[in-house]
C-alpha positions in Angstrom: -23.0 -15.6 -88.7 -21.7 -18.8 -87.0 -17.8 -18.9 -86.8 -16.6 -22.1 -88.3 -13.7 -22.2 -85.8 -16.3 -22.6 -83.2 -17.8 -25.4 -85.1 -14.5 -27.2 -85.0 -14.3 -26.6 -81.3 -17.8 -28.1 -80.9 -16.7 -31.2 -82.7 -13.5 -31.6 -80.8 -15.3 -31.4 -77.4 -17.9 -33.9 -78.6 -15.2 -36.3 -79.8 -13.0 -36.1 -76.7 -15.7 -35.7 -74.0 -13.9 -33.0 -72.0 -12.9 -29.4 -72.5 -9.3 -30.2 -71.3 -8.9 -33.0 -73.9 -10.3 -31.0 -76.7 -8.1 -28.1 -75.8 -5.0 -30.4 -76.1 -6.1 -31.7 -79.4 -6.8 -28.2 -80.7 -3.6 -26.7 -79.2 -5.6 -24.2 -77.2 -6.1 -23.5 -73.6 -9.2 -24.9 -71.8 -10.2 -21.4 -71.1 -10.1 -20.5 -74.8 -12.2 -23.5 -75.7 -14.8 -22.6 -73.0 -15.0 -19.1 -74.5 -15.4 -20.6 -78.0 -18.3 -22.8 -76.8 -19.9 -19.9 -74.8 -19.7 -17.7 -77.9 -21.2 -20.4 -80.0 -24.1 -21.0 -77.5 -24.7 -17.3 -77.6 -24.9 -17.3 -81.4 -27.2 -20.3 -81.4 -29.3 -19.2 -78.4 -29.4 -22.5 -76.9 -27.2 -24.6 -74.5 -25.1 -27.1 -76.5 -23.5 -29.2 -73.6 -24.4 -30.3 -70.1 -21.7 -31.2 -67.6 -21.6 -34.3 -65.5 -19.0 -36.1 -63.3 -17.3 -37.6 -66.4 -17.1 -34.5 -68.6 -19.6 -32.9 -71.0 -22.5 -34.3 -73.1 -24.3 -32.9 -76.0 -27.8 -31.5 -75.5 -30.4 -32.3 -78.1 -29.6 -28.8 -79.7 -26.0 -29.7 -79.5 -26.5 -32.9 -81.5 -28.3 -31.0 -84.2 -25.4 -28.5 -84.4 -22.9 -31.3 -84.5 -24.6 -32.9 -87.5 -24.6 -29.5 -89.3 -21.0 -28.9 -88.2 -19.9 -32.1 -89.9 -21.7 -31.0 -93.1 -20.3 -27.5 -93.0 -16.7 -28.7 -92.4 -17.0 -31.4 -95.1 -18.0 -28.6 -97.6 -15.1 -26.5 -96.6 -12.8 -29.5 -97.2 -14.3 -29.8 -100.7 -13.8 -26.0 -101.3 -10.1 -26.3 -100.4 -9.8 -29.4 -102.6 -11.2 -27.6 -105.5 -9.1 -24.5 -105.0 -6.0 -26.7 -104.7 -6.9 -28.5 -107.9 -7.4 -25.3 -109.7 -3.9 -24.1 -108.8 -2.6 -27.5 -109.7 -1.5 -28.6 -106.1 1.2 -30.6 -107.6 3.6 -30.0 -104.7 3.1 -30.2 -101.0 3.1 -32.4 -97.9 0.5 -35.0 -96.8 0.6 -36.4 -93.2 -0.5 -40.1 -92.9 -1.3 -41.7 -89.5 -0.9 -45.5 -89.9 -0.2 -48.6 -87.9 3.1 -50.4 -88.2 2.2 -53.4 -90.3 0.4 -51.3 -93.0 3.4 -48.9 -93.0 5.6 -51.8 -94.2 3.0 -53.5 -96.4 1.4 -50.6 -98.4 2.5 -47.2 -97.2 6.3 -47.5 -97.7 5.9 -49.0 -101.2 3.4 -46.3 -102.0 5.9 -43.6 -100.9 8.5 -45.2 -103.1 6.2 -45.3 -106.2 5.2 -41.7 -105.7 8.8 -40.5 -106.0 8.4 -41.2 -109.6 4.7 -40.5 -110.3 4.3 -37.5 -108.1 7.8 -36.3 -107.2 6.4 -33.0 -105.7 4.3 -35.0 -103.2 6.0 -35.4 -99.7 4.5 -37.9 -97.3 5.1 -37.6 -93.5 4.2 -40.7 -91.5 3.0 -41.0 -88.0 2.9 -44.4 -86.4 -0.6 -44.8 -84.8 -1.7 -48.2 -83.5 -5.3 -49.3 -83.1 -7.8 -46.8 -84.3 -5.8 -43.8 -83.0 -5.1 -42.8 -86.6 -8.8 -41.8 -87.0 -8.6 -39.5 -83.9 -5.6 -37.9 -85.5 -7.4 -37.3 -88.7 -10.4 -35.7 -87.0 -8.1 -33.5 -84.9 -6.3 -32.3 -88.1 -3.1 -33.9 -87.0 -3.2 -36.2 -90.2 -4.5 -35.7 -93.6 -5.1 -39.4 -94.2 -5.6 -42.3 -91.8 -5.0 -46.1 -92.4 -7.0 -48.0 -89.9 -8.7 -51.3 -89.2 -12.5 -52.1 -89.2 -13.8 -53.4 -85.9 -17.1 -54.6 -84.3 -19.3 -51.9 -83.0 -17.4 -49.1 -84.9 -19.8 -46.0 -85.3 -21.2 -45.0 -88.5 -19.0 -42.0 -88.9 -20.1 -39.4 -91.4 -17.0 -37.2 -90.8 -14.7 -39.3 -93.1 -14.7 -41.0 -96.4 -13.4 -44.5 -96.4 -11.7 -46.5 -99.1 -11.1 -50.3 -98.6 -7.5 -51.4 -99.0 -7.1 -55.0 -98.2 -8.2 -57.9 -96.0 -5.8 -60.4 -94.5 -6.5 -63.5 -92.6 -5.1 -64.3 -89.0 -2.8 -67.2 -88.4 -2.6 -69.2 -85.4 0.8 -69.0 -83.6 1.6 -71.9 -81.1 4.6 -72.9 -79.1 6.6 -75.4 -81.2 6.0 -78.2 -78.7 2.3 -77.7 -78.6 0.5 -81.0 -78.5 -2.2 -80.0 -81.1 -1.0 -80.3 -84.5 -4.0 -78.9 -86.5 -6.2 -77.3 -83.9 -9.4 -75.5 -84.4 -10.1 -72.4 -82.4 -12.7 -74.2 -80.2 -9.9 -76.6 -79.1 -8.0 -73.6 -77.5 -10.7 -72.5 -75.2 -8.6 -73.4 -72.1 -5.3 -71.8 -73.4 -3.6 -68.8 -72.1 -3.9 -66.1 -74.9 -1.5 -63.3 -75.9 -2.8 -60.3 -77.9 -3.2 -56.5 -78.4 -4.8 -54.4 -75.6 -8.5 -53.9 -75.3 -9.4 -50.9 -77.4 -7.1 -52.0 -80.3 -9.5 -53.1 -83.1 -7.5 -56.3 -83.5 -8.3 -57.3 -79.9 -11.9 -57.0 -80.8 -11.5 -59.0 -84.0 -9.8 -61.9 -82.1 -12.2 -61.8 -79.2 -15.2 -62.0 -81.7 -13.6 -65.0 -83.5 -13.2 -66.8 -80.3 -16.8 -66.0 -79.2 -18.0 -67.4 -82.5 -16.1 -70.6 -81.6 -17.8 -70.8 -78.2 -15.5 -69.2 -75.7 -14.0 -66.0 -74.5 -10.2 -65.8 -74.7 -8.2 -65.4 -71.5 -5.7 -62.6 -72.4 -3.0 -63.0 -69.8 -0.4 -61.0 -71.8 -1.0 -57.9 -73.8 1.1 -56.0 -76.4 0.2 -54.1 -79.5 3.6 -55.1 -80.9 3.2 -58.4 -82.8 6.9 -59.1 -82.6 6.5 -59.1 -78.8 3.4 -61.2 -79.1 5.2 -63.9 -81.2 8.2 -63.8 -78.8 6.0 -64.5 -75.9 4.4 -67.5 -77.8 7.9 -68.7 -78.5 8.6 -68.5 -74.8 5.7 -70.7 -74.0 3.6 -68.0 -72.4 0.5 -68.8 -74.5 -1.1 -68.9 -77.9 -2.1 -66.1 -80.3 -3.8 -65.1 -83.4 -1.7 -62.7 -85.6 -2.5 -61.0 -88.9 -0.6 -62.8 -91.7 1.1 -59.7 -93.0 2.6 -59.0 -89.6 4.3 -62.5 -89.7 5.6 -62.1 -93.3 9.1 -60.7 -92.4 9.4 -61.8 -88.9 12.0 -64.2 -87.5 10.0 -67.0 -86.0 11.8 -68.9 -83.2 10.2 -71.5 -81.0 6.8 -71.2 -82.7 4.6 -73.1 -85.2 2.3 -71.1 -87.5 -1.0 -72.7 -88.4 -3.5 -71.4 -90.9 -7.0 -71.8 -89.6 -10.4 -70.7 -90.7 -11.3 -67.6 -88.8 -11.2 -63.7 -88.7 -9.9 -61.3 -91.2 -8.3 -57.9 -90.6 -10.0 -55.4 -92.9 -7.9 -52.3 -93.6 -9.1 -49.1 -95.0 -7.8 -45.6 -95.7 -9.8 -42.6 -94.7 -9.8 -38.9 -95.3 -12.0 -36.1 -94.0 -15.2 -36.1 -95.9 -15.0 -33.5 -98.7 -11.2 -34.0 -99.2 -11.5 -37.0 -101.5 -10.5 -35.1 -104.6 -7.7 -33.0 -103.1 -4.9 -33.1 -105.7 -2.4 -34.2 -103.0 -4.6 -36.9 -101.6 -5.8 -38.5 -104.8 -2.5 -39.7 -106.1 -1.6 -41.2 -102.7 -5.1 -42.9 -102.2 -4.8 -44.3 -105.9 -1.3 -45.7 -105.2 -2.3 -47.2 -101.9 -5.2 -49.0 -103.6 -3.1 -50.2 -106.4 -0.4 -51.7 -104.1 -3.0 -53.2 -101.8 -4.5 -54.9 -104.8 -1.2 -56.7 -105.5 -0.7 -57.9 -101.9 -0.5 -61.6 -101.4 -2.4 -62.4 -98.3 -3.8 -65.8 -99.1 
């Protein structure tokens, strides 16, 4: 009989690439993780990982076991959801990992609405930029993640995803910029300001500029859009910023221009099998209702 705890360990090592990183995510010692993997290999009768200078890699059998681990763990999530539904599950805590703009735009209003509709539901919020929220979901540090789609994202069968909203990017220029209504292609030689590589928004901006015929020169990087806009106001460069991030911002020394271009597509995700959990269902429904009322045009 394969121990499901060892399947979680297998998945964590596959996700993080090293025993040490997986141990930190699972709140175990590296020795304990190695023991779990060794026991699983003994149960299966095959090696599941090979080691190289950068960490560990799945063997062919390891990839087979990982696929089955995802199915088994999703089924366990469904079982927990059904048991919770049977016992009503009307009260409890849900941890949500979410990036800052979405906290203000949809998550905070959802929490306020749930105080009336689901008063027994408590929401704990963890600020997670980029796609870090998905890692927190897979490591069981969060029950729901709000994240951004990005180019090259893997087809991940570990989660069920629910589209929330799409918002355009606006061009932010220093107020004395000579171009009044510029198109992206006219900004090829500009200095650019934006999120760090690895942040999905960085990928969205880079792809939009590539579609316009150039690769942006990111001289300044910050995942905080207030900092990005402040740098534009100081004349340090130009930026593309999601419209909702600009909504309540004090704009000094900048001009905001609407330009045809990319969108930031935001979704909520839960571990596959947990979609019907009675604590997650009202939160998901409320998030989608509020997202539908956003004015992003």
